[in-house]
All heavy atoms as an XYZ file, in Angstrom:
696
protein
N     -32.359     -7.038     15.436
C     -32.057     -8.092     16.375
C     -33.364     -8.571     17.000
O     -34.056     -7.797     17.642
C     -31.150     -7.575     17.483
C     -29.755     -7.349     17.089
S     -28.822     -7.050     18.576
C     -27.505     -6.141     17.897
N     -33.631     -9.830     16.806
C     -34.860    -10.387     17.336
C     -34.604    -11.432     18.412
O     -35.542    -12.037     18.905
C     -35.687    -11.018     16.204
O     -34.900    -12.028     15.572
C     -36.119     -9.975     15.193
N     -33.361    -11.651     18.768
C     -33.036    -12.647     19.787
C     -33.511    -12.178     21.153
O     -33.732    -10.983     21.387
C     -31.528    -12.894     19.808
N     -33.644    -13.128     22.062
C     -34.118    -12.784     23.395
C     -33.103    -11.934     24.164
O     -33.470    -11.206     25.076
C     -34.425    -14.058     24.186
O     -33.242    -14.840     24.299
N     -31.835    -12.014     23.784
C     -30.798    -11.240     24.466
C     -30.351    -10.017     23.649
O     -29.230     -9.554     23.758
C     -29.599    -12.118     24.805
C     -29.064    -12.888     23.612
O     -29.634    -12.754     22.510
O     -28.072    -13.608     23.769
N     -31.259     -9.475     22.860
C     -30.948     -8.326     21.992
C     -30.510     -7.104     22.792
O     -29.616     -6.375     22.366
C     -32.147     -7.980     21.127
N     -31.096     -6.891     23.950
C     -30.719     -5.738     24.775
C     -29.273     -5.850     25.261
O     -28.557     -4.849     25.313
C     -31.664     -5.606     25.965
C     -33.056     -5.174     25.575
C     -33.972     -5.047     26.777
O     -33.463     -4.898     27.908
O     -35.184     -5.085     26.585
N     -28.858     -7.050     25.573
C     -27.474     -7.254     26.024
C     -26.508     -6.993     24.871
O     -25.449     -6.408     25.056
C     -27.292     -8.674     26.595
C     -28.219     -8.879     27.794
C     -25.847     -8.909     27.008
C     -28.269    -10.282     28.318
N     -26.875     -7.425     23.647
C     -26.033     -7.163     22.481
C     -25.961     -5.661     22.205
O     -24.911     -5.158     21.815
C     -26.545     -7.908     21.255
C     -26.250     -9.374     21.297
C     -27.150    -10.386     21.295
C     -24.959     -9.996     21.357
N     -26.505    -11.594     21.355
C     -25.166    -11.389     21.387
C     -23.658     -9.519     21.397
C     -24.117    -12.300     21.451
C     -22.608    -10.428     21.453
C     -22.843    -11.798     21.479
N     -27.050     -4.938     22.402
C     -27.042     -3.486     22.223
C     -26.067     -2.833     23.203
O     -25.362     -1.888     22.844
C     -28.450     -2.907     22.417
C     -29.410     -3.247     21.299
C     -29.047     -2.560     19.994
O     -28.411     -1.513     19.971
N     -29.449     -3.157     18.884
N     -26.018     -3.325     24.430
C     -25.056     -2.811     25.410
C     -23.617     -3.110     24.980
O     -22.717     -2.294     25.175
C     -25.330     -3.409     26.793
C     -26.606     -2.939     27.471
C     -26.838     -3.735     28.755
C     -26.539     -1.456     27.772
N     -23.400     -4.287     24.385
C     -22.064     -4.647     23.895
C     -21.649     -3.724     22.749
O     -20.492     -3.298     22.662
C     -22.041     -6.108     23.444
N     -22.591     -3.399     21.867
C     -22.314     -2.470     20.764
C     -21.971     -1.095     21.318
O     -21.007     -0.456     20.902
C     -23.520     -2.387     19.804
C     -23.668     -3.693     19.031
C     -23.377     -1.208     18.846
C     -24.955     -3.790     18.243
N     -22.756     -0.638     22.281
C     -22.508      0.674     22.892
C     -21.128      0.710     23.560
O     -20.392      1.679     23.444
C     -23.613      0.974     23.918
C     -23.469      2.235     24.730
C     -23.659      3.461     23.892
N     -24.875      3.352     23.130
C     -25.849      4.221     23.133
N     -25.758      5.288     23.859
N     -26.908      4.047     22.370
N     -20.767     -0.378     24.229
C     -19.468     -0.464     24.878
C     -18.330     -0.379     23.855
O     -17.326      0.307     24.076
C     -19.368     -1.770     25.664
O     -18.094     -1.948     26.185
N     -18.477     -1.073     22.726
C     -17.461     -1.035     21.673
C     -17.344      0.362     21.072
O     -16.236      0.863     20.850
C     -17.804     -2.055     20.581
C     -16.861     -2.053     19.403
C     -15.468     -2.595     19.706
O     -15.243     -3.117     20.807
O     -14.594     -2.479     18.819
N     -18.468      1.006     20.813
C     -18.440      2.364     20.253
C     -17.811      3.351     21.230
O     -17.028      4.216     20.836
C     -19.852      2.819     19.873
C     -20.437      2.075     18.697
S     -19.459      2.225     17.193
C     -19.683      3.944     16.812
N     -18.118      3.218     22.520
C     -17.507      4.075     23.534
C     -15.998      3.860     23.588
O     -15.228      4.807     23.709
C     -18.116      3.814     24.910
C     -19.551      4.304     25.011
O     -19.964      5.121     24.150
O     -20.256      3.874     25.945
N     -15.570      2.616     23.471
C     -14.139      2.300     23.481
C     -13.432      2.914     22.279
O     -12.324      3.450     22.405
C     -13.952      0.786     23.484
O     -12.604      0.449     23.366
N     -14.067      2.840     21.106
C     -13.488      3.428     19.891
C     -13.326      4.935     20.062
O     -12.299      5.512     19.719
C     -14.363      3.095     18.668
C     -14.216      1.610     18.304
C     -14.002      3.963     17.475
C     -15.185      1.141     17.254
N     -14.338      5.589     20.615
C     -14.279      7.038     20.816
C     -13.235      7.427     21.852
O     -12.484      8.388     21.666
C     -15.647      7.568     21.237
C     -16.662      7.543     20.121
C     -18.013      7.998     20.610
C     -19.057      7.860     19.521
N     -20.399      8.199     20.011
N     -13.169      6.705     22.966
C     -12.210      7.010     24.034
C     -10.767      6.868     23.575
O      -9.897      7.614     24.001
C     -12.449      6.100     25.229
C     -13.678      6.450     26.027
C     -13.946      5.445     27.132
O     -13.051      4.627     27.440
O     -15.056      5.478     27.686
N     -10.499      5.896     22.704
C      -9.132      5.632     22.264
C      -8.734      6.432     21.029
O      -7.655      6.222     20.485
C      -8.956      4.139     21.986
C      -9.059      3.321     23.244
O      -8.548      3.701     24.292
N      -9.731      2.190     23.163
N      -9.595      7.328     20.566
C      -9.333      8.122     19.364
C      -8.893      7.239     18.196
O      -7.924      7.516     17.498
C      -8.275      9.197     19.624
C      -8.815     10.325     20.482
O     -10.032     10.594     20.398
O      -8.030     10.925     21.230
N      -9.620      6.155     17.984
C      -9.295      5.201     16.928
C      -9.563      5.757     15.547
O      -8.905      5.408     14.584
C     -10.107      3.910     17.132
O      -9.844      3.424     18.437
C      -9.728      2.854     16.133
N     -10.538      6.632     15.433
C     -10.902      7.142     14.121
C     -11.217      8.622     14.194
O     -11.399      9.182     15.253
C     -12.076      6.374     13.545
C     -13.282      6.351     14.427
C     -13.531      5.490     15.448
C     -14.399      7.250     14.377
N     -14.729      5.790     16.024
C     -15.293      6.862     15.396
C     -14.729      8.319     13.574
C     -16.488      7.513     15.623
C     -15.937      8.975     13.812
C     -16.794      8.566     14.817
N     -11.267      9.194     13.015
C     -11.558     10.620     12.873
C     -12.590     10.770     11.760
O     -12.435     10.198     10.685
C     -10.264     11.344     12.498
C     -10.407     12.808     12.246
C      -9.084     13.425     11.821
O      -8.021     12.824     12.062
O      -9.132     14.502     11.226
N     -13.620     11.521     12.014
C     -14.661     11.735     11.026
C     -14.215     12.818     10.046
O     -13.905     13.932     10.442
C     -15.967     12.149     11.707
C     -17.187     12.278     10.810
C     -17.511     10.949     10.142
C     -18.378     12.756     11.626
N     -14.152     12.463      8.755
C     -13.734     13.399      7.713
C     -14.714     13.314      6.551
O     -15.472     12.351      6.423
C     -12.299     13.103      7.208
C     -11.281     13.305      8.310
C     -12.195     11.717      6.641
N     -14.683     14.311      5.703
C     -15.546     14.311      4.511
C     -14.991     13.330      3.479
O     -13.778     13.248      3.272
C     -15.619     15.705      3.916
N     -15.861     12.600      2.840
C     -15.474     11.630      1.821
C     -15.360     12.324      0.475
O     -16.325     12.923      0.000
C     -16.524     10.505      1.743
C     -16.286      9.415      0.721
C     -15.057      8.603      1.091
C     -17.500      8.514      0.645
N     -14.186     12.257     -0.170
C     -14.063     12.843     -1.507
C     -15.036     12.171     -2.478
O     -15.328     10.984     -2.363
C     -12.613     12.544     -1.902
C     -11.902     12.353     -0.603
C     -12.908     11.746      0.325
N     -15.523     12.917     -3.432
C     -16.559     12.414     -4.334
C     -16.101     11.225     -5.185
O     -16.919     10.393     -5.570
C     -17.050     13.537     -5.247
O     -15.979     14.031     -6.028
N     -14.804     11.120     -5.475
C     -14.333     10.014     -6.321
C     -14.057      8.731     -5.520
O     -13.739      7.709     -6.098
C     -13.071     10.425     -7.098
C     -11.854     10.713     -6.259
C     -11.777     12.145     -5.755
O     -12.697     12.936     -5.987
O     -10.760     12.475     -5.117
N     -14.177      8.761     -4.215
C     -13.916      7.593     -3.373
C     -15.211      6.931     -2.945
O     -16.258      7.558     -2.854
C     -13.130      7.985     -2.136
C     -11.715      8.369     -2.407
C     -11.127      8.578     -3.614
C     -10.719      8.621     -1.442
N      -9.828      8.950     -3.463
C      -9.547      8.977     -2.125
C     -10.687      8.596     -0.065
C      -8.359      9.286     -1.473
C      -9.516      8.891      0.577
C      -8.364      9.229     -0.128
N     -15.121      5.641     -2.639
C     -16.233      4.897     -2.078
C     -15.787      4.328     -0.737
O     -14.636      3.945     -0.576
C     -16.648      3.746     -2.989
C     -17.225      4.188     -4.313
C     -17.804      3.022     -5.083
C     -16.707      2.076     -5.516
N     -17.175      0.976     -6.351
N     -16.694      4.269      0.207
C     -16.354      3.671      1.497
C     -16.451      2.155      1.409
O     -17.199      1.611      0.594
C     -17.293      4.145      2.617
O     -18.622      3.828      2.255
C     -17.148      5.628      2.870
N     -15.697      1.486      2.256
C     -15.813      0.042      2.364
C     -16.965     -0.265      3.316
O     -17.124      0.398      4.331
C     -14.522     -0.561      2.928
C     -13.303     -0.487      2.022
C     -12.080     -1.001      2.753
C     -13.524     -1.284      0.759
N     -17.749     -1.278      2.992
C     -18.845     -1.627      3.904
C     -18.302     -2.224      5.204
O     -17.172     -2.706      5.255
C     -19.654     -2.652      3.116
C     -18.767     -3.137      2.041
C     -17.739     -2.093      1.798
N     -19.100     -2.187      6.233
C     -18.700     -2.769      7.502
C     -19.844     -3.597      8.062
O     -20.969     -3.540      7.574
C     -18.280     -1.687      8.491
S     -19.594     -0.559      8.920
N     -19.536     -4.383      9.082
C     -20.567     -5.181      9.738
C     -20.163     -5.424     11.186
O     -19.002     -5.274     11.558
C     -20.795     -6.501      9.015
C     -19.665     -7.503      9.174
C     -20.029     -8.810      8.519
C     -18.976     -9.870      8.813
N     -19.399    -11.176      8.346
N     -21.136     -5.801     11.979
C     -20.901     -6.136     13.376
C     -20.687     -7.634     13.490
O     -21.415     -8.426     12.886
C     -22.080     -5.726     14.251
C     -22.137     -4.262     14.498
C     -22.920     -3.349     13.856
C     -21.357     -3.526     15.434
N     -22.675     -2.095     14.343
C     -21.725     -2.170     15.319
C     -20.386     -3.861     16.369
C     -21.161     -1.173     16.095
C     -19.826     -2.863     17.137
C     -20.202     -1.545     17.001
N     -19.697     -8.032     14.281
C     -19.443     -9.439     14.578
C     -19.707     -9.619     16.067
O     -19.177     -8.878     16.893
C     -17.992     -9.839     14.238
C     -17.709    -11.258     14.668
C     -17.734     -9.670     12.758
N     -20.536    -10.591     16.396
C     -20.913    -10.840     17.776
C     -20.283    -12.142     18.258
O     -20.234    -13.119     17.527
C     -22.436    -10.939     17.897
C     -23.149     -9.731     17.357
C     -23.774     -9.763     16.119
C     -23.175     -8.551     18.069
C     -24.432     -8.654     15.612
C     -23.818     -7.426     17.576
C     -24.441     -7.490     16.354
O     -25.080     -6.390     15.858
N     -19.810    -12.121     19.514
C     -19.136    -13.295     20.033
C     -19.373    -13.390     21.536
O     -19.398    -12.376     22.235
C     -17.650    -13.163     19.732
C     -16.785    -14.313     20.173
C     -15.397    -14.139     19.610
C     -14.407    -13.866     20.701
N     -13.034    -13.802     20.236
N     -19.538    -14.602     22.013
C     -19.596    -14.843     23.449
C     -18.176    -15.091     23.934
O     -17.410    -15.809     23.290
C     -20.418    -16.085     23.777
C     -21.873    -15.987     23.436
C     -22.396    -16.716     22.380
C     -22.721    -15.196     24.178
C     -23.739    -16.650     22.069
C     -24.070    -15.110     23.883
C     -24.567    -15.847     22.822
O     -25.892    -15.773     22.517
N     -17.817    -14.509     25.055
C     -16.509    -14.740     25.636
C     -16.740    -15.416     26.986
O     -17.396    -14.860     27.861
C     -15.752    -13.427     25.814
C     -14.336    -13.599     26.267
C     -13.606    -12.276     26.253
C     -12.160    -12.466     26.624
N     -11.444    -11.206     26.625
N     -16.218    -16.613     27.120
C     -16.415    -17.371     28.344
C     -15.207    -17.234     29.254
O     -14.070    -17.307     28.815
C     -16.646    -18.852     28.026
C     -17.944    -19.093     27.308
C     -17.995    -19.184     25.927
C     -19.120    -19.210     28.026
C     -19.192    -19.394     25.275
C     -20.324    -19.421     27.385
C     -20.353    -19.522     26.009
O     -21.538    -19.720     25.363
N     -15.481    -17.042     30.523
C     -14.444    -17.013     31.549
C     -14.774    -18.143     32.511
O     -15.938    -18.322     32.895
C     -14.436    -15.648     32.281
C     -13.375    -15.604     33.346
C     -14.237    -14.524     31.279
N     -13.764    -18.894     32.901
C     -14.014    -20.084     33.707
C     -14.721    -19.775     35.027
O     -15.538    -20.547     35.495
C     -12.697    -20.806     33.984
C     -12.015    -21.403     32.755
C     -10.693    -22.025     33.144
C     -12.900    -22.423     32.107
N     -14.419    -18.646     35.626
C     -14.990    -18.324     36.923
C     -16.452    -17.885     36.813
O     -17.230    -18.083     37.724
C     -14.200    -17.196     37.612
C     -14.018    -17.501     39.069
C     -12.871    -16.946     36.972
N     -16.825    -17.309     35.699
C     -18.191    -16.832     35.520
C     -19.086    -17.950     34.991
O     -18.644    -18.809     34.234
C     -18.247    -15.670     34.533
C     -17.572    -14.418     35.014
C     -17.633    -13.320     33.958
O     -17.714    -13.600     32.776
N     -17.575    -12.088     34.411
N     -20.336    -17.900     35.381
C     -21.278    -18.895     34.861
C     -21.943    -18.408     33.580
O     -22.346    -19.197     32.750
C     -22.372    -19.203     35.909
O     -23.001    -17.981     36.275
C     -21.774    -19.867     37.127
N     -22.052    -17.086     33.411
C     -22.662    -16.554     32.199
C     -21.588    -15.965     31.288
O     -20.586    -15.437     31.763
C     -23.692    -15.481     32.543
O     -23.068    -14.420     33.218
N     -21.787    -16.041     29.964
C     -20.775    -15.522     29.037
C     -20.776    -14.001     28.983
O     -21.764    -13.352     29.306
C     -21.196    -16.111     27.699
C     -22.667    -16.278     27.825
C     -22.918    -16.616     29.264
N     -19.652    -13.441     28.564
C     -19.559    -12.006     28.332
C     -19.876    -11.770     26.857
O     -19.405    -12.502     25.995
C     -18.145    -11.524     28.655
C     -17.978    -10.034     28.561
C     -16.593     -9.624     29.010
C     -16.470     -8.120     28.953
N     -15.151     -7.672     29.382
N     -20.674    -10.773     26.573
C     -21.079    -10.473     25.203
C     -20.104     -9.470     24.599
O     -19.880     -8.417     25.165
C     -22.494     -9.892     25.185
C     -23.558    -10.901     25.558
C     -23.737    -11.313     26.863
C     -24.375    -11.428     24.586
C     -24.719    -12.228     27.195
C     -25.360    -12.355     24.903
C     -25.522    -12.752     26.218
O     -26.486    -13.660     26.533
N     -19.502     -9.821     23.459
C     -18.550     -8.949     22.791
C     -19.062     -8.628     21.391
O     -19.489     -9.501     20.663
C     -17.182     -9.630     22.666
C     -16.522    -10.008     23.978
C     -16.072     -8.809     24.759
C     -14.840     -8.230     24.132
N     -14.316     -7.081     24.820
N     -19.002     -7.354     21.039
C     -19.380     -6.919     19.696
C     -18.198     -6.178     19.102
O     -17.499     -5.447     19.807
C     -20.598     -6.010     19.754
N     -17.953     -6.389     17.812
C     -16.822     -5.733     17.160
C     -17.248     -5.253     15.775
O     -17.894     -5.991     15.027
C     -15.673     -6.710     17.039
C     -14.434     -6.083     16.513
C     -13.266     -6.979     16.679
N     -12.079     -6.249     16.311
C     -10.882     -6.703     16.415
N     -10.693     -7.910     16.888
N      -9.858     -5.995     16.051
N     -16.877     -4.030     15.455
C     -17.179     -3.459     14.145
C     -15.989     -3.716     13.230
O     -14.863     -3.340     13.543
C     -17.432     -1.954     14.272
C     -17.830     -1.219     13.003
C     -19.168     -1.728     12.494
C     -17.908      0.269     13.267
N     -16.234     -4.382     12.103
C     -15.146     -4.704     11.177
C     -15.512     -4.255      9.766
O     -16.677     -4.072      9.447
C     -14.819     -6.216     11.166
C     -16.024     -7.020     10.675
C     -14.373     -6.685     12.535
C     -15.691     -8.433     10.331
N     -14.497     -4.080      8.932
C     -14.732     -3.723      7.534
C     -14.700     -4.969      6.666
O     -14.084     -5.967      7.017
C     -13.669     -2.750      6.993
O     -12.400     -3.383      7.102
C     -13.682     -1.458      7.737
N     -15.333     -4.876      5.530
C     -15.307     -5.949      4.541
C     -14.220     -5.594      3.527
O     -14.501     -5.135      2.427
C     -16.672     -6.080      3.875
C     -17.763     -6.469      4.835
C     -19.076     -6.574      4.106
C     -20.188     -6.950      5.042
N     -21.460     -7.081      4.325
N     -12.970     -5.807      3.925
C     -11.843     -5.393      3.082
C     -11.755     -6.185      1.792
O     -11.079     -5.778      0.854
C     -10.539     -5.511      3.876
C     -10.495     -4.475      4.997
C      -9.198     -4.462      5.678
N      -8.152     -4.041      4.765
C      -6.884     -3.946      5.110
N      -6.516     -4.225      6.317
N      -5.988     -3.578      4.238
N     -12.425     -7.326      1.710
C     -12.396     -8.114      0.476
C     -13.116     -7.407     -0.661
O     -13.030     -7.824     -1.807
C     -13.009     -9.502      0.704
C     -14.424     -9.478      1.194
C     -15.480     -9.387      0.302
C     -14.688     -9.546      2.552
C     -16.778     -9.368      0.760
C     -15.990     -9.531      3.019
C     -17.040     -9.445      2.121
N     -13.814     -6.325     -0.370
C     -14.516     -5.555     -1.396
C     -13.580     -4.592     -2.134
O     -13.989     -3.951     -3.083
C     -15.654     -4.742     -0.772
C     -16.740     -5.573     -0.153
C     -17.713     -5.987     -1.199
C     -18.910     -6.650     -0.542
N     -19.918     -6.999     -1.484
N     -12.318     -4.474     -1.695
C     -11.380     -3.579     -2.369
C     -11.010     -4.135     -3.738
O     -10.976     -5.349     -3.944
C     -10.107     -3.420     -1.541
C     -10.311     -2.610     -0.289
C      -9.033     -2.519      0.505
O      -8.516     -3.528      0.961
N      -8.528     -1.311      0.655
N     -10.709     -3.242     -4.664
C     -10.311     -3.634     -6.008
C      -8.858     -3.243     -6.234
O      -8.475     -2.106     -5.996
C     -11.204     -2.936     -7.037
C     -12.663     -3.307     -6.933
C     -13.523     -2.519     -7.897
O     -13.009     -2.102     -8.957
O     -14.695     -2.311     -7.576
N      -8.062     -4.197     -6.718
C      -6.652     -3.944     -6.961
C      -6.501     -2.897     -8.073
O      -7.126     -2.991     -9.114
C      -5.936     -5.227     -7.352
C      -4.448     -5.076     -7.401
N      -3.711     -4.744     -6.285
C      -3.579     -5.185     -8.403
C      -2.440     -4.664     -6.620
N      -2.328     -4.927     -7.904
N      -5.701     -1.889     -7.820
C      -5.488     -0.824     -8.782
C      -6.474      0.325     -8.642
O      -6.254      1.395     -9.179
N      -7.563      0.116     -7.920
C      -8.558      1.168     -7.738
C      -8.458      1.732     -6.327
O      -8.180      2.905     -6.126
C      -9.988      0.641     -8.002
C     -11.013      1.730     -7.732
C     -10.098      0.120     -9.425
N      -8.687      0.902     -5.352
C      -8.652      1.358     -3.965
C      -7.886      0.403     -3.062
O      -8.068      0.387     -1.864
C     -10.076      1.544     -3.436
C     -10.899      0.268     -3.521
O     -10.370     -0.754     -3.985
O     -12.070      0.300     -3.120
N      -7.021     -0.413     -3.640
C      -6.313     -1.430     -2.870
C      -5.282     -0.831     -1.926
O      -5.076     -1.327     -0.840
C      -5.652     -2.414     -3.828
C      -5.247     -3.702     -3.169
C      -6.207     -4.650     -2.840
C      -3.922     -3.975     -2.875
C      -5.853     -5.841     -2.242
C      -3.560     -5.160     -2.272
C      -4.533     -6.093     -1.959
O      -4.182     -7.255     -1.354
N      -4.611      0.227     -2.341
C      -3.561      0.828     -1.516
C      -4.100      1.883     -0.551
O      -3.414      2.286      0.367
C      -2.487      1.460     -2.400
C      -1.764      0.401     -3.222
O      -1.617     -0.727     -2.725
O      -1.360      0.721     -4.355
N      -5.297      2.352     -0.782
C      -5.902      3.370      0.082
C      -7.053      2.742      0.859
O      -7.834      1.984      0.304
C      -6.463      4.530     -0.756
C      -5.414      5.275     -1.536
C      -4.529      6.116     -0.635
O      -4.989      6.564      0.420
O      -3.353      6.308     -0.999
N      -7.124      3.059      2.127
C      -8.226      2.555      2.956
C      -8.985      3.741      3.507
O      -8.418      4.621      4.123
C      -7.707      1.670      4.102
C      -7.028      0.444      3.552
C      -8.861      1.279      5.018
C      -6.420     -0.450      4.618
N     -10.256      3.747      3.267
C     -11.142      4.784      3.787
C     -12.333      4.037      4.366
O     -13.252      3.685      3.651
C     -11.570      5.726      2.661
C     -12.191      6.986      3.166
C     -11.405      8.073      3.477
C     -13.562      7.066      3.344
C     -11.970      9.244      3.946
C     -14.134      8.243      3.804
C     -13.340      9.343      4.108
N     -12.264      3.706      5.629
C     -13.280      2.848      6.229
C     -13.490      3.202      7.688
O     -12.669      3.895      8.284
C     -12.842      1.391      6.103
O     -11.642      1.198      6.817
N     -14.571      2.718      8.274
C     -14.839      3.034      9.677
C     -13.877      2.391     10.653
O     -13.688      2.888     11.745
C     -16.250      2.544      9.906
C     -16.673      1.819      8.717
C     -15.670      2.019      7.652
N     -13.262      1.264     10.278
C     -12.362      0.571     11.201
C     -11.075      0.209     10.473
O     -11.111     -0.394      9.431
C     -13.020     -0.733     11.736
C     -12.066     -1.466     12.659
C     -14.310     -0.413     12.435
N      -9.960      0.606     11.036
C      -8.655      0.272     10.449
C      -7.747     -0.166     11.577
O      -7.673      0.473     12.601
C      -8.047      1.493      9.736
C      -6.680      1.157      9.201
C      -8.947      1.968      8.614
N      -7.061     -1.276     11.390
C      -6.090     -1.730     12.383
C      -4.777     -1.945     11.720
O      -4.692     -2.351     10.614
C      -6.569     -3.025     13.024
C      -7.603     -2.765     14.075
C      -7.433     -3.753     15.165
C      -8.294     -3.296     16.309
N      -7.921     -3.763     17.544
């Protein structure tokens, strides 16, 4: 991150990770050798509230589910984020 507000985005990422941990959204398990993980990425968004003059920084970790292959891993999901 080379933007001038990179530190604020880092705080947004930390907030999202803390929220994931607090809500027991995921469980860390060993990956079987015949499986592959789905890649993930961070999505950044400004959230505007009418009363505030500055935007709220939101970061969300999502999976690239379009990388799944039908018949191989389409019915099974092994990824960092599942909803």
